[in-house]
C-alpha positions as CSV (number, residue, x, y, z in Angstrom):
1,M,-139.0,-90.3,122.1
2,W,-137.5,-86.9,122.2
3,R,-138.5,-86.4,126.0
4,L,-136.6,-89.6,126.7
5,L,-133.5,-88.3,125.0
6,I,-133.5,-84.9,126.8
7,L,-134.1,-86.7,130.1
8,S,-131.2,-89.0,129.5
9,A,-129.0,-86.2,128.5
10,L,-129.9,-84.2,131.7
11,A,-129.3,-87.3,133.7
12,A,-125.8,-87.7,132.2
13,L,-125.0,-84.1,133.0
14,T,-126.2,-84.6,136.5
15,C,-124.3,-87.6,137.1
16,A,-121.0,-86.3,135.4
17,H,-118.2,-85.2,137.7
18,P,-118.0,-81.3,138.0
19,H,-114.4,-81.5,136.8
20,E,-115.5,-83.3,133.7
21,V,-118.0,-80.5,132.9
22,D,-115.4,-77.9,133.4
23,E,-113.0,-79.6,131.2
24,T,-115.6,-80.0,128.5
25,R,-116.4,-76.1,128.8
26,L,-112.7,-75.2,128.9
27,G,-112.1,-77.4,125.8
28,A,-114.9,-75.6,124.0
29,T,-113.6,-72.2,124.9
30,A,-110.1,-73.1,123.8
31,I,-111.4,-74.1,120.4
32,R,-113.4,-70.8,120.0
33,I,-110.4,-68.9,121.0
34,G,-108.3,-70.7,118.5
35,A,-110.8,-69.8,115.8
36,L,-110.7,-66.2,116.7
37,E,-106.9,-66.1,116.9
38,N,-106.8,-67.6,113.2
39,R,-109.3,-64.8,112.1
40,L,-107.3,-62.0,113.7
41,K,-104.2,-63.4,112.1
42,K,-105.8,-63.4,108.6
43,I,-107.0,-59.9,109.2
44,K,-103.5,-58.7,110.3
45,E,-102.1,-60.3,107.2
46,K,-104.5,-58.4,104.9
47,L,-103.8,-55.1,106.6
48,T,-100.0,-55.8,106.4
49,D,-100.4,-56.5,102.7
50,A,-102.6,-53.4,102.0
51,E,-99.9,-51.1,103.7
52,K,-97.5,-52.3,101.0
53,H,-99.6,-50.8,98.1
54,D,-99.6,-46.9,98.0
55,P,-102.8,-45.9,96.3
56,V,-101.2,-42.7,94.9
57,S,-98.3,-44.8,93.3
58,M,-100.9,-47.4,91.9
59,F,-102.9,-44.5,90.3
60,D,-99.5,-42.9,88.8
61,E,-98.7,-46.3,87.4
62,L,-101.9,-46.6,85.9
63,V,-101.8,-43.2,84.2
64,A,-98.3,-43.8,83.1
65,R,-99.5,-46.9,81.3
66,V,-102.3,-45.1,79.6
67,D,-99.9,-42.4,78.6
68,H,-97.5,-44.9,77.3
69,K,-100.1,-46.4,74.9
70,E,-102.0,-43.3,73.9
71,G,-99.4,-40.6,74.5
72,N,-99.6,-37.8,77.1
73,G,-100.0,-34.8,74.7
74,C,-96.3,-33.7,74.9
75,S,-93.8,-34.1,72.1
76,A,-90.6,-36.1,72.6
77,R,-88.2,-35.2,75.2
78,H,-90.9,-33.0,77.1
79,F,-92.3,-33.4,80.6
80,Q,-96.1,-33.5,81.3
81,C,-96.9,-31.4,84.3
82,G,-100.2,-33.1,85.0
83,G,-103.4,-31.5,85.8
84,H,-106.3,-30.6,83.4
85,D,-104.4,-28.2,81.2
86,R,-101.9,-30.8,80.0
87,E,-98.9,-28.3,80.3
88,C,-95.7,-29.5,78.8
89,I,-92.0,-28.4,79.4
90,S,-88.7,-29.5,78.2
91,D,-87.2,-32.3,80.1
92,L,-84.1,-30.1,80.5
93,F,-86.0,-28.0,83.0
94,V,-87.2,-30.9,85.2
95,C,-85.5,-31.1,88.6
96,D,-83.0,-28.3,87.8
97,G,-83.9,-26.3,91.0
98,H,-86.4,-23.8,89.4
99,T,-90.2,-24.4,89.1
100,D,-91.3,-24.3,85.5
101,C,-94.6,-26.2,85.8
102,H,-97.6,-23.8,87.2
103,N,-98.3,-26.5,89.8
104,G,-94.7,-27.1,90.6
105,H,-94.8,-30.8,89.7
106,D,-91.4,-30.5,87.8
107,E,-89.5,-30.2,91.1
108,S,-91.7,-32.4,93.3
109,E,-90.0,-35.0,95.5
110,D,-91.4,-38.0,93.6
111,V,-90.4,-36.8,90.4
112,C,-86.8,-35.9,91.3
113,S,-86.4,-39.2,93.2
114,T,-83.2,-41.3,92.4
115,A,-84.7,-44.3,93.6
116,P,-84.7,-46.1,90.3
117,V,-80.8,-45.6,89.9
118,K,-79.8,-45.9,93.6
119,A,-76.3,-47.4,93.7
120,G,-76.6,-51.2,94.6
121,N,-79.9,-51.7,92.8
122,V,-79.8,-54.8,90.6
123,F,-82.3,-55.4,87.9
124,T,-82.8,-58.7,86.1
125,G,-84.9,-59.9,83.2
126,T,-85.1,-62.1,80.2
127,T,-83.9,-60.4,76.7
128,T,-85.3,-61.4,73.5
129,W,-83.6,-60.4,70.3
130,T,-85.6,-59.2,67.4
131,S,-82.9,-58.2,65.0
132,C,-79.1,-57.2,64.8
133,L,-77.9,-60.6,66.2
134,V,-79.3,-64.0,66.1
135,R,-79.5,-65.2,69.7
136,D,-81.6,-67.4,72.1
137,D,-83.3,-65.6,75.0
138,H,-81.1,-65.2,77.7
139,V,-81.0,-63.5,81.4
140,T,-79.6,-60.1,81.7
141,R,-78.5,-58.2,84.8
142,I,-78.1,-54.5,85.3
143,A,-76.3,-53.5,88.5
144,I,-76.1,-49.8,89.3
145,T,-72.5,-49.2,90.7
146,S,-72.6,-45.5,91.2
147,T,-74.5,-42.2,90.7
148,R,-73.6,-38.6,90.8
149,R,-75.4,-35.4,90.2
150,V,-73.4,-32.3,89.0
151,K,-74.4,-28.9,90.3
152,F,-74.5,-27.3,86.9
153,F,-76.8,-30.0,85.2
154,T,-79.1,-31.4,87.9
155,A,-81.6,-32.4,85.4
156,R,-79.5,-35.5,84.9
157,V,-77.9,-38.1,87.1
158,R,-74.7,-39.6,85.9
159,V,-74.8,-43.3,86.3
160,T,-72.3,-46.1,86.0
161,A,-73.4,-49.8,85.9
162,Q,-72.3,-53.4,85.2
163,V,-74.4,-55.1,82.6
164,S,-74.2,-58.9,82.4
165,A,-75.6,-61.6,80.2
166,D,-75.9,-65.2,80.7
167,Y,-75.7,-67.2,77.5
168,V,-76.4,-70.9,77.0
169,V,-73.6,-72.4,74.7
170,G,-71.9,-75.6,73.5
171,A,-73.4,-79.0,73.1
172,D,-73.5,-79.5,76.7
173,H,-75.6,-76.4,77.1
174,H,-73.5,-74.7,79.9
175,T,-73.9,-71.1,80.7
176,E,-71.3,-68.5,80.1
177,T,-71.5,-64.9,81.5
178,D,-70.5,-61.8,79.6
179,S,-70.1,-58.7,81.7
180,S,-69.2,-55.2,80.8
181,P,-69.0,-51.8,82.4
182,Y,-71.5,-49.2,81.2
183,H,-71.8,-45.6,81.7
184,G,-74.5,-43.1,81.0
185,Y,-77.3,-41.0,82.7
186,Y,-80.9,-41.0,84.2
187,N,-83.4,-38.4,82.8
188,F,-85.8,-37.2,85.4
189,G,-88.2,-35.7,82.8
190,T,-88.5,-38.9,80.7
191,R,-87.7,-41.5,83.5
192,K,-85.2,-43.1,81.2
193,L,-81.9,-44.7,82.1
194,V,-79.5,-44.6,79.2
195,L,-76.4,-46.7,79.4
196,F,-73.4,-46.8,76.9
197,P,-70.9,-49.5,76.8
198,D,-67.2,-48.9,77.7
199,D,-66.5,-51.7,75.3
200,L,-67.6,-50.7,71.8
201,R,-68.4,-54.2,70.8
202,H,-71.4,-54.0,72.9
203,I,-74.5,-51.8,72.3
204,A,-76.3,-49.2,74.3
205,V,-79.2,-50.0,76.6
206,V,-82.2,-47.7,77.2
207,C,-84.6,-48.4,80.2
208,E,-87.8,-46.5,80.6
209,F,-89.6,-46.6,84.0
210,N,-93.4,-45.9,84.4
211,K,-94.3,-43.2,86.7
212,G,-95.1,-44.6,90.1
213,D,-93.0,-47.7,89.6
214,D,-89.4,-47.7,90.5
215,E,-88.8,-51.4,90.5
216,R,-89.6,-52.2,87.0
217,A,-88.7,-50.8,83.4
218,E,-88.9,-51.8,79.8
219,C,-85.5,-51.9,78.2
220,S,-84.3,-51.7,74.6
221,S,-80.7,-52.6,73.2
222,Q,-80.0,-50.2,70.5
223,L,-77.5,-49.3,67.9
224,A,-76.0,-46.0,67.6
225,S,-78.7,-45.3,65.0
226,K,-81.3,-46.1,67.8
227,H,-82.4,-49.0,66.0
228,P,-83.9,-51.4,68.5
229,C,-82.3,-55.0,68.5
230,A,-83.6,-56.5,71.7
231,H,-86.2,-55.9,74.4
232,T,-85.9,-56.7,78.2
233,L,-88.5,-56.2,80.9
234,I,-86.5,-55.9,84.1
235,H,-87.5,-56.0,87.7
236,L,-85.6,-55.0,90.9
237,Q,-84.2,-58.1,92.7
């Protein structure tokens, strides 16, 4: 039986027109080439995606999360120099133009980067009130409008911003936006953005960026007593 099938197939190929055989081979080759192109495209996409993730930044972010939960061995308003000896210096000495950490980390490019508060940055997030006021969750936007470093105090960056909140009000649940100018500073040593309202009817906002992550921060809306009233996890648009 198998011999008859094989002989029949050979006879069909022998009788087939040469052009038909070539077209069959070309079609099969085209299918294989298409499959290879798809595989190459997927590999290229994976490589492109891998380039977006800096392993050093990912490690720094992981360390920052651990430090945030367990502490980094330094007291408040102090900077952790890194390394095995857990050296701590005052945050006033960070990015002041003079090396104070033995490893020079306090004046390194990544520590002294102003990327989190670059003018034009717009951060958004959902605010949840826990005390002070009774409000439903709402969207908050923080738009950095300007930054400035003064020569006599380079450990801080002066920042102005526009802080907006979208509230759902009324029986028809329409949205109203409350926007107000803020001013404050960015602290290199603690990676905190502290903003005070120009209008005293509003309250201050303090945002803390994790090391290695300039696009997300945990923010707290605070009274003058530093009592937290609301929390917002913001991300760069």
